[in-house]
C-alpha positions in Angstrom: 93.8 149.7 109.2 93.7 149.6 105.0 90.0 150.1 103.4 89.9 148.4 100.4 87.0 150.1 97.8 86.4 147.0 94.6 84.4 149.5 92.2 81.5 148.6 89.5 82.3 144.9 89.0 79.6 142.0 88.7 79.1 140.7 92.4 77.5 137.6 93.6 75.2 138.9 96.2 73.1 136.2 97.3 71.8 134.0 94.1 72.0 136.9 91.6 74.8 138.7 90.0 74.6 142.2 90.9 77.1 145.2 89.1 77.9 147.3 92.2 81.0 148.5 94.4 82.0 146.9 98.0 83.7 148.4 100.3 86.1 146.0 103.1 87.1 147.4 106.3 89.2 145.4 108.5 88.6 142.1 108.1 84.7 142.1 107.4 82.8 143.5 104.2 82.0 146.9 105.2 79.3 148.1 102.8 77.7 147.1 99.6 76.8 149.8 97.0 78.5 152.7 98.0 81.5 153.9 99.8 84.8 155.5 99.8 88.0 153.6 100.9 91.8 154.8 100.6 92.9 151.4 98.4 90.5 151.3 95.3 90.5 148.8 92.7 88.8 148.6 89.0 86.9 146.0 89.3 85.1 146.7 86.1 84.1 143.6 83.2 84.9 141.5 86.0 83.3 139.1 88.6 83.5 139.7 92.3 82.8 136.1 94.1 82.8 134.9 97.5 86.2 133.4 98.6 86.7 129.4 97.7 86.2 127.2 100.6 88.0 123.8 100.3 87.2 121.2 102.8 89.4 118.3 101.5 92.7 119.2 99.5 95.8 117.0 99.7 97.6 118.6 97.2 100.0 119.6 99.5 101.2 116.1 99.6 103.0 117.1 96.5 105.3 119.6 98.0 106.2 117.4 100.8 107.3 114.6 98.2 107.3 115.8 94.7 108.7 112.2 93.7 108.9 109.3 95.9 111.4 109.2 98.6 112.3 112.7 97.8 111.4 114.7 100.9 111.0 118.7 101.4 110.8 120.7 104.8 107.4 120.7 105.8 107.4 124.7 106.2 108.8 125.3 102.7 106.1 122.5 101.0 103.1 124.5 103.4 104.1 127.8 102.3 104.1 126.9 98.5 100.8 125.0 98.6 99.4 128.2 100.4 100.6 130.3 97.0 99.4 127.9 95.1 95.7 127.6 96.4 95.3 131.9 97.1 96.6 132.2 93.2 93.5 129.7 92.4 91.2 132.0 94.5 91.0 129.1 97.5 90.8 131.6 101.0 89.9 128.9 103.2 92.0 125.8 103.1 91.4 122.1 105.0 94.1 120.4 104.5 93.7 116.5 104.2 96.4 115.1 106.5 96.3 111.6 106.5 97.3 109.4 109.9 97.8 106.0 108.6 99.1 102.9 109.9 101.9 103.1 107.7 105.0 104.6 107.6 106.6 107.9 105.8 104.7 110.0 103.9 101.0 109.2 105.7 102.8 107.9 109.5 101.9 109.5 112.8 105.2 111.4 112.9 104.3 113.4 109.6 100.7 114.1 110.9 102.4 115.7 113.9 105.1 117.3 111.9 102.2 118.9 109.6 99.7 120.0 112.5 102.8 121.7 114.4 103.7 123.4 111.0 100.0 124.9 110.6 100.0 126.2 114.4 103.3 128.0 114.2 103.1 128.8 110.7 99.2 130.1 110.4 99.9 133.6 111.0 102.4 133.9 108.2 99.5 132.5 105.6 97.5 134.3 103.1 94.6 131.9 103.2 92.9 130.7 105.9 94.9 127.1 106.7 93.1 124.7 108.9 93.5 121.0 110.0 91.2 118.3 109.0 92.5 115.0 110.0 91.9 111.6 107.7 91.8 108.9 110.0 92.5 105.3 108.9 90.1 103.4 111.1 92.4 100.6 111.2 95.1 102.8 112.7 94.2 101.8 116.3 97.5 102.6 118.3 96.4 106.3 117.5 93.2 106.4 119.0 94.2 107.9 122.3 96.3 110.5 120.5 94.2 111.6 118.0 91.2 111.5 121.0 93.7 114.3 122.8 93.8 116.4 120.0 90.2 116.4 119.7 89.6 117.7 123.3 92.5 120.0 122.9 90.5 122.2 119.8 93.6 120.9 117.2 91.4 119.5 114.6 89.1 121.4 112.7 87.4 118.5 110.3 87.8 114.8 111.5 87.1 111.9 108.8 86.8 108.7 109.1 88.7 106.5 106.3 89.3 102.8 105.9 91.4 101.8 102.9 92.2 98.5 104.0 90.4 96.1 101.5 91.6 98.3 98.8 94.9 98.1 100.1 95.0 94.5 100.4 93.5 94.7 97.0 96.6 96.6 95.7 98.9 94.2 96.7 97.8 91.7 94.0 98.5 94.6 91.4 102.2 95.1 90.6 102.0 98.3 89.7 100.2 100.0 92.6 101.9 97.5 94.8 104.9 99.5 93.6 103.7 102.8 94.4 102.9 101.6 98.1 106.3 100.6 98.5 107.5 103.8 97.2 105.3 105.8 99.7 106.2 103.6 102.6 109.6 103.3 101.9 109.0 99.5 102.9 110.2 96.5 101.2 108.0 94.1 99.2 108.1 91.9 102.2 108.0 94.0 105.2 104.8 95.8 103.5 103.0 92.5 103.1 103.5 91.5 106.7 102.5 95.2 108.0 99.0 94.9 106.1 98.6 91.6 107.0 99.3 92.4 110.8 97.1 95.6 110.8 94.2 93.6 109.0 94.2 91.0 112.0 92.6 93.5 114.4 89.5 94.3 112.5 87.3 93.1 115.1 88.5 96.2 117.1 88.0 98.8 114.5 84.1 99.2 115.2 84.5 100.1 118.9 87.4 102.3 118.3 85.3 104.3 115.8 82.5 104.8 117.8 84.7 106.1 120.4 86.7 108.9 118.4 82.8 109.3 117.1 82.1 110.5 120.5 85.2 112.4 121.2 84.4 114.7 118.4 80.9 115.2 118.6 82.3 116.3 123.1 84.8 118.5 121.2 82.1 119.4 118.5 84.2 119.0 115.6 82.4 118.2 112.1 83.0 115.4 110.8 83.0 113.1 107.8 82.9 109.5 106.3 85.3 108.7 103.2 84.0 106.6 99.9 80.5 105.1 101.8 79.8 102.3 100.1 76.3 101.3 100.7 73.2 103.3 102.2 73.6 101.1 105.7 77.3 102.2 106.0 76.2 106.2 105.2 73.3 105.5 108.1 76.1 104.1 110.6 77.9 107.0 110.3 75.1 109.6 110.3 73.7 107.4 114.1 77.6 108.4 115.2 77.1 112.0 114.1 78.9 111.8 111.0 77.2 114.3 108.9 79.1 114.7 105.9 79.5 112.2 103.2 82.7 112.5 101.1 82.7 110.8 98.1 79.8 108.4 98.2 80.8 105.7 95.5 77.3 105.3 94.2 73.8 107.1 93.2 72.3 104.7 96.1 74.5 105.8 98.9 74.2 109.2 97.8 70.2 109.5 98.2 70.4 108.2 101.4 72.7 110.9 102.3 70.6 113.5 100.6 67.2 112.1 101.9 68.7 113.0 105.5 69.9 116.0 104.7 73.8 115.3 105.0 76.5 117.4 102.6 77.5 115.7 100.3 81.2 116.1 98.8 82.5 115.2 95.6 85.6 116.2 93.8 86.3 119.0 91.6 88.8 117.3 89.3 86.0 114.9 88.6 83.6 118.0 87.0 86.9 118.8 85.5 87.7 115.7 83.8 84.2 114.4 82.9 84.4 111.4 85.4 86.1 109.9 88.4 89.7 108.9 87.8 88.6 105.5 90.0 85.8 104.6 87.3 83.3 105.5 89.9 80.4 108.4 90.4 80.4 111.1 87.7 79.9 114.1 90.1 78.2 116.4 87.2 75.5 113.8 87.0 75.2 113.7 90.7 74.9 117.8 91.2 72.3 117.9 88.2 70.6 114.9 90.8 71.0 117.2 93.6 73.1 114.7 95.1 75.9 116.8 95.8 76.3 119.7 98.0 80.2 120.5 97.9 82.6 120.5 95.5 86.3 120.1 97.0 90.1 120.5 95.3 90.8 117.1 96.2 94.4 116.5 94.7 94.3 119.5 92.7 94.1 123.3 93.8 92.7 124.6 90.3 89.6 122.5 89.7 87.2 124.0 92.0 87.7 127.4 90.2 87.3 125.7 86.6 84.6 123.1 87.7 82.1 126.1 88.4 82.4 127.5 84.9 82.3 123.7 83.1 79.0 123.5 85.3 77.8 126.6 83.9 79.1 125.8 80.3 77.1 122.5 80.4 74.5 123.9 81.5 74.0 121.7 84.7 74.0 124.8 86.9 73.9 128.9 86.7 76.8 130.4 88.2 75.1 131.6 91.4 74.1 128.0 92.0 77.4 126.5 91.2 79.5 128.8 93.3 77.7 128.0 95.9 79.0 124.4 95.8 82.4 126.0 96.3 82.0 128.9 98.7 78.9 129.0 100.8 78.0 125.2 101.0 81.0 123.9 102.5 81.7 127.0 104.9 78.4 126.2 106.4 79.2 122.4 106.2 82.2 123.2 107.9 80.0 125.1 110.8 81.7 128.7 109.3 79.0 131.0 109.3 81.3 134.0 109.0 82.2 133.2 105.1 81.0 132.0 102.2 79.0 134.9 100.9 79.3 138.5 99.8 77.1 140.6 102.7 78.2 143.3 104.9 79.4 141.9 108.0 80.8 138.8 106.6 84.3 137.9 106.6 86.0 140.1 103.6 87.0 136.8 101.6 86.6 138.3 98.0 88.0 137.1 94.8 88.1 139.4 91.3 88.0 137.1 88.3 88.2 137.6 84.6 85.6 135.0 82.8 86.5 136.6 79.3 87.5 133.1 77.9 85.3 130.4 78.4 86.2 127.6 80.7 89.1 129.5 82.0 88.3 131.7 84.1 91.3 133.7 86.0 91.8 135.2 89.4 93.0 138.9 88.9 92.6 139.8 92.6 92.2 137.9 95.8 91.3 139.5 99.0 91.8 137.1 101.9 90.0 138.5 105.2 90.4 142.2 104.6 94.1 141.9 102.8 95.1 142.2 99.4 96.8 139.3 98.9 97.1 138.6 95.5 97.1 141.5 92.3 97.9 140.0 88.8 96.9 143.3 87.0 98.7 146.3 88.5 96.7 148.5 86.1 93.7 148.1 88.2 95.0 150.0 91.3 93.4 153.2 91.6 94.5 154.8 94.6 92.5 156.3 96.7 88.7 156.1 95.9 86.6 159.1 94.6 83.0 159.4 95.4 82.3 155.6 93.9 79.4 155.4 91.1 76.2 154.1 92.5 75.1 150.9 92.5 73.4 149.6 89.3 71.4 146.9 89.6 71.9 144.3 86.6 70.6 140.4 86.3 
């Protein structure tokens, strides 16, 4: 077992930035403030932060299909996505895998292959890779198999998506219709026929959704609802045990979620870019109003790291509160009580971050479950630690 000593960084301890040292032993944080270890890293002038927890990220799809109709093996795509996530400080990754009624990238076959690959390759990944199943509620034929996956403990997060109305709208827009054709591999006529056939089963969707929610409750799997459009929709999902609101589309719906104590997720790219690419809710406004508790990478792995420093620079939140949106809060929402903060006995997911350049934080080192999985500056290796400095408190 290799012990790691981090000397003299500015560590986020609770809600304060404290100049101190840490000792990592095995997978856990062993000691804060003093100690020695066989491997030492100079953390002076760096921020020492909890690893990022990403509840919703589907950027890995671009590694599977970087261009329409161009596929790469799933194991290669997942390995590359793992490296991308870790290099951006993400130590816990929930891959948002959509199982839709459509063929192609978001088909049942692809969902099965992705789940099998994650389970098989998990010991090889640097990050803790988990499976977030995004179920299209009109995908009625998948209900039995998804229920079995839930019962077997193969799903780590379970989301309800309903993109049927937007899909029908997109069919009338040539550019968006073209993207659907490319993604599914169907002809125009075949795509239109499929959408019509699936949409005709609308009356069966509510009962199927209720049964799957009940199965997830029995399996004790946390659930999310995606793009809640109204307070009534949010309440209806909450009544089924769905306690995470993912991208509520307006402030009224977000307020309904916040009043009930639901976790509320928005996309970190929204913060970095200054608004939603869909023209919906501006995430930084929701954060300022206390209507967002979690930021996810969504479709861009660097966004969580960048968003926290954007929030600080814009005066929306201090760093400790901004960082909570991507570490402690998502860990809590997912039921992961062993991570998300720097505390003795917690899982040792730790980042060393150089914040010298405003708005461009740079990840210098990543420790995941007690292992040094990335180091971009070899001069910070100190070899065996001598007697460390005493902890010096600073605001």
